[in-house]
LOVOTOR-351533 format. One record per residue (C-alpha): residue in one letter; x negated, y negated, z. Coordinates in steps of 0.25 Angstrom, whole numbers, plus 5000, padded with zeros to 4 digits. Layout:
BEGIN
   resn      x      y      z
      A      X      Y      Z
...
***
This chain:
BEGIN
   resn      x      y      z
      M   5000   5000   5000
      D   4988   4991   5001
      S   4975   4988   4993
      P   4962   4993   5000
      L   4954   4982   5006
      T   4939   4982   5000
      A   4927   4978   5007
      S   4926   4966   4998
      D   4940   4962   5002
      L   4936   4962   5017
      A   4924   4954   5014
      N   4932   4943   5008
      Q   4942   4943   5020
      A   4930   4942   5029
      K   4926   4928   5022
      H   4939   4923   5028
      P   4941   4929   5042
      L   4954   4928   5049
      F   4948   4929   5063
      A   4937   4921   5067
      G   4924   4928   5071
      K   4931   4942   5070
      T   4927   4954   5061
      W   4933   4968   5059
      L   4932   4979   5049
      G   4942   4980   5037
      S   4948   4992   5031
      P   4951   4996   5016
      K   4964   5001   5020
      S   4976   4996   5028
      W   4981   5003   5040
      L   4994   5012   5036
      L   5005   5013   5046
      D   5013   5026   5046
      S   5028   5025   5045
      D   5030   5028   5060
      Q   5020   5017   5064
      V   5028   5007   5054
      G   5041   5011   5061
      R   5036   5009   5075
      L   5029   4996   5072
      D   5042   4991   5065
      R   5051   4995   5077
      L   5041   4989   5086
      G   5044   4975   5081
      E   5058   4975   5086
      A   5053   4981   5100
      A   5043   4970   5101
      L   5052   4959   5100
      S   5062   4966   5110
      F   5050   4968   5119
      Y   5047   4953   5119
      R   5061   4949   5121
      A   5062   4959   5133
      I   5050   4953   5139
      D   5055   4939   5138
      S   5068   4944   5145
      L   5061   4952   5156
      Y   5052   4940   5159
      R   5064   4930   5159
      K   5072   4939   5168
      A   5060   4942   5177
      W   5056   4927   5180
      S   5071   4923   5182
      E   5073   4935   5191
      Q   5085   4940   5183
      S   5088   4955   5181
      I   5081   4961   5170
      L   5092   4971   5167
      R   5106   4968   5163
      N   5114   4978   5171
      R   5107   4978   5184
      S   5098   4969   5192
      L   5083   4971   5191
      S   5074   4959   5192
      A   5059   4959   5189
      P   5053   4946   5193
      W   5039   4953   5193
      V   5039   4954   5178
      A   5039   4938   5177
      D   5028   4938   5188
      Y   5019   4947   5179
      F   5021   4939   5167
      D   5019   4926   5174
      A   5007   4930   5182
      G   4995   4922   5179
      K   5003   4912   5169
      P   5004   4897   5171
      D   5017   4892   5176
      W   5020   4883   5164
      L   5018   4895   5154
      V   5028   4904   5163
      K   5038   4892   5163
      H   5037   4891   5148
      A   5039   4906   5146
      R   5052   4905   5154
      S   5057   4894   5147
      D   5070   4895   5139
      A   5063   4890   5126
      V   5054   4902   5125
      Q   5063   4913   5131
      T   5066   4920   5118
      I   5054   4916   5110
      Y   5045   4927   5105
      P   5032   4928   5097
      A   5033   4926   5082
      V   5023   4938   5080
      L   5022   4950   5089
      R   5011   4960   5088
      P   5009   4973   5096
      D   4996   4980   5097
      L   4998   4995   5095
      L   4989   5007   5096
      P   4992   5019   5088
      T   4990   5031   5097
      A   4992   5046   5096
      E   5006   5043   5103
      G   5010   5032   5094
      L   5008   5016   5095
      S   5004   5010   5108
      L   5008   4996   5110
      T   4997   4989   5119
      E   5001   4974   5117
      W   5010   4964   5111
      D   5003   4952   5105
      A   5011   4940   5104
      V   4999   4931   5099
      P   4994   4941   5088
      G   4983   4938   5079
      G   4981   4946   5066
      I   4993   4941   5058
      G   4985   4934   5048
      L   4975   4945   5048
      T   4985   4956   5045
      A   4992   4948   5034
      H   4978   4945   5028
      L   4974   4960   5028
      E   4988   4964   5022
      A   4985   4954   5011
      S   4971   4960   5009
      F   4977   4974   5008
      G   4988   4970   4998
      F   4999   4974   5007
      P   5013   4972   5001
      Q   5021   4960   5006
      E   5008   4952   5008
      G   5009   4940   5017
      R   5021   4946   5025
      M   5014   4944   5038
      I   5012   4929   5035
      D   5026   4928   5031
      S   5031   4935   5043
      F   5022   4926   5052
      G   5028   4914   5046
      E   5042   4919   5047
      A   5039   4922   5062
      L   5034   4908   5064
      A   5045   4901   5057
      D   5055   4909   5065
      A   5049   4905   5078
      A   5050   4890   5073
      R   5064   4892   5068
      S   5069   4881   5078
      L   5059   4871   5073
      G   5059   4873   5058
      G   5055   4887   5056
      R   5047   4888   5044
      Q   5046   4873   5042
      A   5040   4871   5056
      A   5026   4866   5058
      M   5018   4877   5064
      V   5004   4879   5070
      I   4996   4891   5074
      V   4989   4887   5086
      V   4976   4895   5088
      S   4969   4894   5102
      E   4954   4894   5103
      E   4955   4908   5110
      S   4962   4913   5098
      A   4953   4906   5088
      T   4948   4919   5082
      Y   4962   4920   5075
      R   4962   4906   5069
      P   4958   4910   5055
      E   4969   4920   5055
      M   4979   4910   5059
      E   4974   4900   5049
      W   4976   4910   5038
      L   4990   4913   5043
      A   4993   4898   5043
      D   4988   4896   5029
      E   4997   4908   5024
      L   5009   4902   5031
      R   5007   4888   5025
      K   5007   4895   5011
      R   5021   4899   5015
      S   5025   4885   5018
      F   5023   4885   5033
      S   5018   4873   5040
      I   5008   4880   5049
      R   4993   4877   5053
      V   4983   4883   5063
      C   4978   4874   5075
      S   4971   4875   5088
      P   4979   4871   5101
      E   4971   4858   5102
      D   4976   4853   5088
      L   4990   4852   5093
      A   4996   4840   5101
      V   5009   4839   5109
      R   5016   4825   5107
      G   5029   4823   5114
      E   5038   4836   5110
      Q   5030   4839   5098
      L   5018   4848   5095
      L   5009   4841   5084
      F   4998   4846   5075
      G   4992   4833   5071
      E   5004   4825   5068
      E   5013   4837   5064
      R   5023   4843   5073
      I   5022   4857   5076
      Q   5034   4866   5078
      L   5028   4880   5080
      V   5015   4884   5086
      Y   5010   4899   5083
      R   5002   4901   5096
      F   4990   4909   5094
      W   4984   4908   5108
      E   4986   4916   5121
      L   4994   4910   5132
      F   4983   4913   5142
      D   4974   4902   5135
      Y   4983   4891   5141
      V   4972   4884   5148
      N   4965   4882   5135
      L   4978   4878   5128
      P   4984   4866   5135
      L   4993   4865   5123
      M   5001   4877   5128
      K   5008   4869   5139
      E   5011   4857   5130
      L   5018   4866   5120
      I   5028   4872   5130
      P   5037   4859   5131
      L   5038   4859   5116
      V   5042   4873   5115
      E   5052   4872   5126
      S   5058   4860   5120
      G   5060   4867   5107
      N   5050   4858   5099
      L   5039   4869   5097
      V   5038   4884   5095
      V   5026   4892   5100
      T   5025   4906   5095
      P   5021   4915   5102
      P   5028   4908   5113
      M   5020   4904   5125
      K   5026   4916   5134
      H   5017   4923   5142
      T   5026   4935   5143
      Q   5024   4938   5129
      E   5009   4940   5130
      E   5008   4950   5141
      K   5004   4965   5140
      L   5012   4965   5153
      S   5024   4967   5145
      L   5020   4981   5141
      A   5019   4984   5156
      L   5033   4978   5159
      F   5038   4987   5147
      H   5034   4999   5155
      H   5037   4994   5169
      H   5046   5004   5176
      R   5054   4993   5183
      L   5058   4987   5169
      Q   5062   4999   5161
      A   5077   4996   5162
      F   5074   4982   5157
      W   5067   4988   5144
      E   5078   4998   5142
      E   5088   4987   5143
      V   5082   4977   5134
      L   5075   4985   5123
      E   5082   4994   5112
      E   5079   5009   5115
      R   5071   5010   5102
      E   5062   4998   5106
      L   5061   5003   5120
      L   5056   5017   5115
      L   5047   5011   5105
      L   5040   5002   5116
      R   5039   5013   5126
      E   5032   5022   5116
      M   5022   5011   5112
      I   5019   5003   5125
      P   5010   5011   5134
      P   5013   5011   5149
      T   5007   4998   5154
      W   5007   4992   5168
      V   5004   4979   5175
      L   4991   4979   5183
      D   4997   4972   5195
      P   4989   4971   5208
      A   5001   4969   5217
      E   5001   4978   5229
      I   5012   4988   5230
      P   5018   4995   5242
      P   5011   5007   5248
      G   5021   5017   5243
      A   5022   5011   5229
      Y   5015   5015   5216
      L   5011   5007   5204
      D   5019   5008   5190
      G   5006   5012   5183
      P   4997   5023   5178
      T   4993   5035   5187
      V   4980   5040   5193
      Q   4979   5055   5195
      G   4994   5056   5194
      R   4996   5046   5205
      A   5003   5032   5204
      L   4995   5020   5207
      S   4997   5012   5220
      N   4987   5001   5215
      W   4981   4998   5202
      M   4967   5000   5206
      E   4970   5015   5208
      L   4970   5015   5193
      G   4955   5013   5194
      Q   4954   5028   5199
      A   4960   5033   5186
      S   4953   5044   5179
      K   4948   5041   5165
      R   4960   5049   5159
      E   4969   5040   5168
      R   4963   5027   5163
      K   4969   5028   5149
      L   4974   5014   5152
      V   4971   5000   5147
      L   4970   4988   5157
      K   4972   4974   5150
      A   4976   4960   5153
      S   4991   4958   5150
      G   4990   4944   5144
      F   4988   4929   5147
      H   4973   4931   5149
      E   4961   4929   5140
      T   4958   4944   5142
      A   4972   4948   5138
      W   4969   4948   5123
      G   4959   4954   5113
      A   4958   4966   5122
      R   4949   4958   5132
      S   4955   4964   5144
      V   4958   4978   5140
      R   4951   4989   5148
      V   4954   5004   5144
      G   4953   5012   5156
      D   4948   5025   5151
      D   4937   5017   5144
      L   4931   5012   5157
      S   4924   5018   5169
      A   4933   5020   5181
      D   4925   5008   5188
      D   4927   4999   5176
      W   4942   5003   5175
      S   4944   5000   5190
      A   4937   4987   5189
      S   4946   4983   5177
      L   4958   4986   5185
      Q   4953   4978   5197
      S   4950   4966   5188
      A   4963   4966   5182
      L   4970   4967   5196
      D   4961   4956   5201
      D   4964   4947   5190
      F   4980   4949   5190
      P   4987   4940   5186
      S   4977   4933   5177
      P   4979   4942   5169
      V   4989   4953   5172
      S   4984   4966   5167
      V   4991   4979   5163
      V   4987   4993   5162
      Q   4991   5001   5150
      E   4991   5015   5146
      F   4980   5017   5135
      R   4985   5024   5123
      K   4973   5028   5114
      P   4974   5024   5100
      K   4973   5035   5089
      L   4961   5036   5081
      W   4962   5033   5066
      E   4953   5032   5054
      H   4954   5021   5044
      P   4944   5015   5033
      V   4937   5002   5037
      F   4926   4994   5031
      S   4913   4995   5038
      P   4904   4983   5040
      K   4897   4987   5028
      E   4910   4986   5020
      E   4911   5001   5018
      V   4924   5009   5020
      T   4922   5018   5032
      S   4932   5027   5040
      M   4934   5022   5054
      R   4940   5030   5065
      G   4947   5021   5075
      R   4959   5016   5083
      L   4970   5007   5079
      R   4978   4995   5084
      L   4991   4991   5076
      S   4996   4977   5077
      P   5009   4975   5070
      Y   5015   4961   5069
      Y   5029   4957   5071
      F   5034   4944   5067
      V   5047   4939   5074
      V   5057   4932   5065
      G   5072   4931   5068
      G   5071   4938   5081
      K   5065   4951   5075
      A   5050   4956   5075
      K   5046   4961   5061
      R   5033   4969   5059
      V   5025   4963   5048
      G   5011   4969   5047
      A   5001   4976   5056
      L   4987   4976   5059
      A   4978   4988   5062
      T   4966   4986   5071
      F   4957   4998   5069
      C   4945   5000   5079
      P   4934   5010   5080
      A   4938   5023   5088
      D   4929   5019   5100
      K   4937   5006   5102
      K   4947   5008   5113
      I   4952   4994   5113
      I   4957   4991   5099
      H   4957   4976   5094
      G   4950   4968   5082
      M   4935   4971   5082
      K   4924   4970   5073
      D   4923   4986   5071
      G   4938   4987   5070
      A   4947   4985   5058
      L   4959   4977   5056
      I   4968   4983   5045
      P   4983   4979   5040
      C   4993   4990   5042
      G   5003   4994   5032
      P   5014   4996   5028
***
């Protein structure tokens, strides 16, 4: 279905990189998804948006101490305590405002690991890179419907700005210094959108100014900001606080919205929490619930709070015994340490796999030290422990550094993109990150390959 990529094609692409200071391997062949994977990815879009809606509802009912269930009383203020831990008051207040209660990211991207048991969903990413890269790779391979990702991205932005002119709204993609690696990709995307008659440019936060009730880029009033920065970086981005009154008055749209609840791996732990199962069964369709239970690995919040002497933690077990405190997990055998420890969100270590610690890849002492550090740092950040599901091994051709085609044995991450338009999330495109077999943490790296997925 696509044209093989040559080493010459790859060399030409490298002259105009979409990521600053990053390199990776290319492949002469796209990654072909099988029919079962395609079906699951397409169904996941519907479940993804339902999941985001449910988290919004759960958080709202938690902080207002309403019952989270319709037909019986069950309050869960501790859910809001978890989400709000370590966040500044002004951001919490904004996330609770009516103006953003039902606002969701324009683009959703889960990170999926194909394992022997199926697809494992390890994270939702509401500020995803790779949109432009995937579109560019699809064009390089001659995919049918070339440009579909760019068109879908534009439609999602126009839909987000529908109250302020839609497609005619003046837009900016704002890239922080922390995210500067992605700026060339965003410049390319903006160029492509301008060819489609969008008024959109890329800028830094410092290029914008708030005057009265308007956001200005130079002398032009901006109606939509596509936010390409992480919320934890608010100290370096004073503009964030200035944007909030404009959003709440309806004079500006920021997408993804500045809602901390939508950027926490904590949500995956809440999905599995034993006290919340009736809530999930009530708010999700049965097919969505079954799909998410199949894909989301068991995940737990690493909370240092003491529990009564007769109680046990909802968490993994050690030698068949339930835990009475999290440091007992440090006594787990190597087999029992098939677990991942990572920051939930709202922290500089929570992205780019910086905080990830794979238990059975560490010595017992290092694993215990990692647990202790996470507990000591709580709630900045909140950390989670997740069951580690080992990705399958695959073989796929890649270009060597000498531009020769060679077969590489490795592990895979799939990143499908869902664009939200008209209250529905539609999958358009997916990126495969293919890393050498000895890498346990799969992310973009110089000895890995980035490959578009088809169909």
